C-alpha positions in Angstrom: 31.9 -82.7 -47.2 28.4 -82.8 -45.8 25.8 -80.4 -46.9 24.3 -78.3 -44.1 21.2 -76.2 -44.1 21.5 -74.5 -40.7 24.7 -73.4 -39.1 25.4 -71.3 -36.0 28.7 -69.5 -36.2 30.6 -67.9 -33.4 33.5 -65.5 -34.0 36.1 -64.9 -31.3 37.7 -61.6 -30.3 40.6 -61.9 -32.6 38.2 -62.5 -35.5 36.4 -59.2 -34.8 39.3 -57.1 -33.5 39.4 -54.6 -36.4 37.6 -53.6 -39.5 39.9 -55.9 -41.5 39.0 -58.9 -39.4 35.3 -57.9 -39.6 35.5 -58.1 -43.3 37.1 -61.6 -43.2 34.4 -62.8 -40.8 31.6 -61.3 -43.0 33.0 -62.9 -46.1 32.9 -66.3 -44.3 29.3 -65.8 -43.2 28.2 -64.7 -46.7 30.1 -67.6 -48.3 27.3 -70.0 -47.2 23.6 -69.3 -46.9 23.5 -71.9 -44.1 25.4 -69.6 -41.7 22.2 -68.1 -40.4 22.8 -67.4 -36.8 26.0 -65.5 -35.7 27.4 -65.1 -32.2 30.1 -62.4 -31.9 32.6 -61.8 -29.1 33.9 -58.3 -28.1 36.9 -57.0 -30.1 40.1 -58.7 -29.0 43.8 -57.7 -29.5 44.7 -56.2 -32.8 48.5 -56.7 -32.2 50.9 -57.8 -29.5 50.6 -55.3 -26.6 47.1 -54.2 -27.5 44.3 -54.4 -24.9 41.0 -56.3 -25.4 37.9 -54.2 -25.3 36.5 -56.3 -22.5 39.6 -55.5 -20.4 39.1 -51.8 -21.1 35.5 -52.0 -20.0 36.5 -53.8 -16.8 39.0 -51.0 -16.1 36.2 -48.5 -16.6 34.1 -50.3 -14.0 36.9 -50.5 -11.5 37.9 -46.8 -11.9 34.2 -45.8 -11.6 33.7 -47.9 -8.5 36.8 -46.4 -6.9 36.0 -42.8 -7.9 38.8 -42.7 -10.4 39.0 -41.5 -14.0 37.0 -43.9 -16.1 36.0 -41.4 -18.8 39.5 -41.5 -20.4 39.4 -45.3 -20.7 35.9 -45.3 -22.0 36.9 -42.8 -24.7 39.4 -45.4 -25.8 36.5 -48.0 -26.0 34.5 -45.6 -28.1 37.5 -45.0 -30.4 37.9 -48.7 -31.0 34.3 -49.1 -32.2 34.3 -45.9 -34.2 37.5 -47.1 -36.0 35.8 -50.3 -36.9 32.6 -48.5 -38.2 34.7 -46.1 -40.3 36.8 -49.0 -41.7 33.7 -50.8 -42.7 32.2 -47.7 -44.4 29.0 -48.0 -42.3 26.5 -45.3 -41.9 26.1 -46.1 -38.3 26.4 -44.2 -35.0 26.7 -45.8 -31.6 26.6 -42.5 -29.8 23.2 -43.2 -28.2 24.5 -46.6 -26.9 27.7 -45.0 -25.6 25.6 -42.4 -23.8 23.6 -45.2 -22.0 26.8 -46.9 -20.9 28.4 -43.7 -19.8 25.3 -42.8 -17.8 25.2 -46.2 -16.0 28.9 -45.9 -15.2 28.4 -42.5 -13.7 25.4 -43.6 -11.6 27.1 -46.8 -10.5 26.4 -50.1 -12.3 27.6 -53.8 -12.1 30.7 -55.4 -13.4 28.6 -57.9 -15.4 26.7 -55.1 -17.2 29.9 -53.1 -18.0 31.9 -56.1 -19.2 29.0 -57.4 -21.4 28.8 -54.2 -23.4 31.8 -55.3 -25.5 29.8 -58.1 -27.1 26.6 -56.0 -27.2 28.1 -53.2 -29.2 30.1 -55.5 -31.5 26.9 -57.4 -32.2 25.1 -54.2 -33.3 28.0 -53.4 -35.7 28.2 -56.9 -37.2 24.4 -57.1 -37.7 24.4 -53.8 -39.5 27.3 -54.8 -41.7 26.0 -58.2 -42.8 22.3 -57.2 -42.9 21.1 -59.6 -40.2 18.7 -58.8 -37.4 20.2 -58.0 -34.0 18.7 -59.7 -31.0 19.9 -58.8 -27.5 21.0 -62.0 -25.7 19.5 -60.6 -22.4 16.1 -61.2 -24.0 16.7 -65.0 -24.5 19.3 -66.2 -22.1 18.3 -66.5 -18.5 19.9 -67.1 -15.1 17.9 -68.1 -11.9 17.7 -66.4 -8.5 21.0 -68.1 -7.5 22.8 -66.9 -10.5 22.9 -70.3 -12.2 22.2 -70.7 -15.9 18.5 -71.7 -16.5 19.0 -74.0 -19.5 15.3 -75.1 -19.8 13.8 -71.6 -19.8 16.5 -70.4 -22.1 16.0 -73.2 -24.6 12.2 -72.8 -24.6 12.3 -69.0 -25.0 15.1 -68.9 -27.5 13.7 -71.8 -29.6 10.4 -69.9 -30.0 12.0 -66.5 -30.6 14.3 -67.8 -33.3 12.0 -70.3 -35.0 10.7 -67.7 -37.5 14.0 -65.9 -38.1 15.9 -66.5 -41.2 19.1 -64.8 -39.8 20.1 -63.2 -36.6 23.1 -61.9 -34.6 23.1 -62.7 -30.9 25.9 -61.3 -28.9 27.8 -63.7 -26.7 28.9 -63.8 -23.1 25.8 -62.7 -21.2 22.1 -63.1 -20.4 19.8 -61.7 -17.7 18.8 -62.3 -14.1 15.2 -62.6 -13.0 15.1 -58.9 -12.2 16.3 -58.0 -15.7 19.8 -57.1 -14.8 22.7 -58.3 -17.0 24.5 -61.5 -15.9 27.7 -62.8 -17.6 29.0 -66.3 -17.9 32.1 -66.9 -15.8 34.3 -68.7 -18.4 34.2 -69.1 -22.2 31.2 -66.9 -22.4 30.7 -66.4 -26.1 31.6 -70.1 -26.7 28.7 -71.0 -24.3 26.3 -68.6 -26.0 27.1 -70.1 -29.4 26.4 -73.6 -28.1 23.2 -72.5 -26.5 22.0 -71.0 -29.8 23.0 -74.1 -31.7 20.9 -76.2 -29.4 17.9 -73.9 -29.5 17.7 -73.8 -33.3 18.8 -77.5 -33.6 21.6 -76.5 -35.9 23.3 -79.0 -38.2 26.6 -77.9 -37.0 28.1 -75.2 -34.7 31.2 -73.5 -36.2 33.5 -71.8 -33.8 35.8 -69.4 -35.6 39.0 -68.3 -33.9 42.7 -67.7 -34.7 43.8 -71.3 -34.9 43.0 -74.1 -37.3 41.6 -76.5 -34.7 43.3 -78.5 -32.1 46.8 -80.0 -32.3 47.8 -83.5 -31.2 50.0 -82.1 -28.5 51.5 -78.9 -27.1 53.4 -77.1 -29.9 55.6 -75.6 -27.2 56.9 -79.2 -26.6 56.7 -80.8 -30.0 57.5 -78.6 -33.1 54.7 -78.4 -35.6 52.5 -81.2 -34.2 49.8 -82.7 -36.5 46.3 -81.3 -36.3 43.4 -83.3 -34.9 40.9 -83.7 -37.7 38.2 -85.3 -35.7 37.7 -85.9 -32.0 34.8 -87.2 -29.9 33.4 -85.3 -26.9 34.7 -88.0 -24.6 38.2 -87.7 -26.0 38.1 -83.9 -25.8 37.1 -84.1 -22.1 40.1 -86.4 -21.4 42.5 -84.1 -23.2 41.0 -81.0 -21.5 41.3 -82.5 -18.1 45.0 -83.2 -18.7 45.7 -79.6 -19.6 45.1 -79.3 -23.3 43.9 -75.8 -24.3 40.4 -76.8 -25.6 36.9 -75.5 -25.2 35.6 -75.2 -21.7 33.2 -78.0 -20.6 30.3 -75.5 -20.2 30.6 -74.4 -23.8 30.3 -78.0 -25.0 27.5 -79.4 -22.9 24.5 -77.7 -24.8 25.5 -79.1 -28.2 26.8 -82.4 -26.8 23.3 -82.9 -25.3 21.7 -82.4 -28.7 24.4 -84.4 -30.6 25.4 -81.3 -32.6 28.9 -81.4 -34.0 31.3 -78.5 -33.4 33.8 -77.4 -36.0 36.8 -75.3 -34.8 37.9 -73.1 -37.7 40.5 -70.4 -38.4 39.2 -67.0 -39.6 42.5 -66.2 -41.1 42.7 -69.5 -42.9 39.1 -70.4 -43.8 40.3 -73.0 -46.3 41.5 -75.2 -43.4 39.0 -77.8 -42.4 39.8 -77.4 -38.7 38.8 -79.9 -36.0 35.4 -81.6 -36.0 34.1 -82.5 -32.5 31.4 -85.2 -32.7 29.4 -87.5 -30.4 30.3 -90.5 -32.5 32.8 -91.1 -35.3 30.3 -93.3 -37.2 30.5 -92.2 -40.8 34.0 -90.6 -40.3 37.2 -92.4 -40.9 40.6 -91.8 -39.4 43.6 -94.1 -39.4 45.2 -92.5 -36.4 45.5 -94.9 -33.4 45.8 -92.0 -30.9 43.9 -88.7 -31.1 46.1 -86.6 -28.8 48.7 -86.4 -26.1 48.3 -84.0 -23.1 49.9 -83.7 -19.8 50.3 -81.6 -16.6 53.1 -81.3 -14.0 52.8 -80.7 -10.3 51.5 -83.9 -8.9 52.5 -86.0 -5.8 51.8 -89.7 -5.2 51.0 -91.0 -1.8 51.8 -94.7 -1.8 50.3 -96.8 1.0 51.5 -100.4 1.5 50.1 -103.1 3.7 50.2 -106.9 3.5 46.8 -108.5 2.8 45.3 -105.1 2.2 42.8 -106.6 -0.3 41.2 -108.7 2.5 40.4 -105.7 4.7 36.8 -104.6 4.0 36.6 -100.8 3.7 40.3 -100.2 3.5 40.1 -97.9 0.5 37.0 -96.2 1.9 38.9 -95.3 5.1 41.8 -93.9 3.2 39.6 -91.8 1.0 37.7 -90.5 4.0 41.0 -89.1 5.3 41.3 -87.0 2.2 37.6 -86.0 2.4 38.0 -85.0 6.0 41.0 -82.9 5.1 39.2 -81.4 2.1 41.8 -82.6 -0.3 40.6 -83.9 -3.7 42.4 -86.7 -5.5 43.1 -87.3 -9.2 43.8 -91.0 -9.6 43.9 -94.2 -7.6 46.3 -96.7 -9.3 46.5 -99.7 -6.9 47.8 -103.3 -6.5 47.0 -106.2 -4.2 49.0 -104.8 -1.3 49.5 -101.2 -2.5 47.2 -98.3 -2.9 48.4 -95.1 -4.5 46.6 -91.7 -4.3 47.6 -89.1 -6.9 47.2 -85.6 -5.6 47.8 -82.1 -6.9 51.1 -81.2 -5.1 49.8 -77.7 -4.3 46.9 -79.2 -2.3 49.2 -81.0 0.1 52.1 -78.6 0.4 53.1 -78.3 4.0 50.5 -80.9 5.1 52.5 -84.0 4.3 53.0 -85.0 8.0 49.3 -84.3 8.8 48.2 -86.5 5.9 50.6 -89.4 6.8 49.5 -89.3 10.4 45.8 -89.4 9.5 46.3 -92.3 7.2 48.4 -94.1 9.9 45.5 -93.8 12.3 42.9 -94.8 9.8 44.4 -98.0 8.3 47.6 -98.8 10.2 49.7 -99.4 7.0 53.1 -101.1 6.9 54.6 -98.2 5.0 53.6 -94.7 3.7 55.7 -92.9 1.1 55.1 -89.6 -0.7 56.7 -89.2 -4.1 56.9 -85.6 -5.3 57.5 -83.7 -8.6 55.6 -86.0 -10.9 54.0 -85.2 -14.3 51.0 -87.0 -15.7 50.7 -87.7 -19.4 47.5 -88.9 -21.0 47.6 -90.7 -24.4 44.0 -90.5 -25.7 42.4 -92.2 -28.6 39.2 -94.0 -29.4 41.0 -96.3 -31.8 43.2 -97.6 -28.9 40.4 -99.8 -27.8 40.9 -103.3 -29.2 44.1 -102.4 -30.9 46.7 -104.9 -29.7 50.1 -103.6 -28.7 49.2 -99.9 -28.2 50.2 -99.8 -24.6 53.3 -101.8 -25.3 54.3 -99.2 -27.9 53.8 -96.4 -25.4 56.0 -98.1 -22.8 58.6 -99.1 -25.4 58.9 -95.5 -26.6 59.6 -94.3 -23.1 62.1 -97.1 -22.4 63.9 -96.3 -25.7 64.2 -92.6 -24.5 65.5 -93.9 -21.1 62.5 -92.6 -19.2 61.4 -94.3 -16.0 57.6 -94.8 -15.6 56.5 -94.1 -12.1 52.8 -94.8 -12.5 50.4 -96.4 -15.0 46.6 -96.0 -15.0 44.3 -97.2 -17.8 40.6 -96.9 -17.7 38.3 -99.8 -18.5 37.0 -98.0 -21.6 40.6 -98.1 -23.1 40.1 -94.6 -24.2 43.3 -93.4 -22.6 46.4 -94.4 -20.9 47.8 -92.2 -18.1 51.5 -92.4 -17.3 53.3 -90.8 -14.4 57.0 -89.7 -15.0 59.5 -87.5 -13.2 58.9 -83.8 -14.0 62.4 -83.6 -15.4 61.5 -86.2 -18.0 58.0 -84.7 -18.8 58.8 -83.0 -22.1 61.0 -85.8 -23.3 58.3 -88.3 -22.6 55.7 -86.4 -24.6 58.2 -86.1 -27.5 59.0 -89.8 -27.4 55.3 -90.9 -27.5 54.5 -88.4 -30.3 57.4 -89.7 -32.3 56.3 -93.3 -31.9 52.7 -92.7 -33.2 53.0 -89.7 -35.4 56.3 -89.8 -37.3 
């Protein structure tokens, strides 16, 4: 294992949902002096049926805005934090902070401010418990006048602010607008903050602690106990994410990807597990796996356009794609042949518009035939080691043939990083199982 001098560690809501989970997270932080900068989420669910603190805060905002009873819900928020403080044996009171939030809710405040208090308050508790300095994210993370994240200003200010700090806790999920008001990230907020901090301090690695031991090679709801992914590149991760795999949001990857900082997805409840390492390049890392992962989505339609001598018509594909642009319909893939062009579309985007689309294509290119195939699932077989490995595609196709599954579409990029296969939705799960069995059993 590599030796690291500077780590940024982010803990998700499940990792900080209770005093018991706080203790686990604190033990992880203290286990290595390199874990110098910590980004906490708000307390998540403690058990099935529980409510996340952020959801309670959003309910407070809505009730307040509508003139309803928000005080009762906020009392539940206070109770959650007080239980954590008591369970940790801390000599700490958040009453002054609670009073500020209550006052703002009573006067009328923003949803962003209210929702962000979950991370803010949790950050104060964590900093007090582990003895790190607390720094409000609003002082170092900035959005512009249009509400877009200002990466350059943030990186400059945060780099300077943290350069002399040995340790710090920076709450996730939010920053500030030019007027000083609180602004939250739209998705994966704390993940994004962790990546931003990692880039600013030029961390050796960004550890993202959650309730799973990294990513799995395919959906465990389809394949029982799939193998974990030990190492994956950012490019592979994007391919798997696009095809529906539950991985980090693109915004939470970009800052560290830009700085070539690896991400390690770890399990707070199983810290001995190595998790999944996400890297720019696998140079220096070895894996014998040909494929990295299998992911897929259902709900696609294929519009197949046929015309003799299509390849000799200059601008044919451009005119077809203009039809979809004019109708404001995005496309997913364009698998094509000499006299055939296929456009893969999300079925929901064309529902009830099939005749309109076919008529527009007819006027644009006068094809010999137009056919719309519905109820198709797309499966991506992703792996950096597929490139230059003879017979990989043949094994994919053979595994489906052996399972008596008809392939309706094949699309492979020039990078040979993935192979995308279209199958009937009724065969979708069987297809994933067949491919997994071929490469992983």
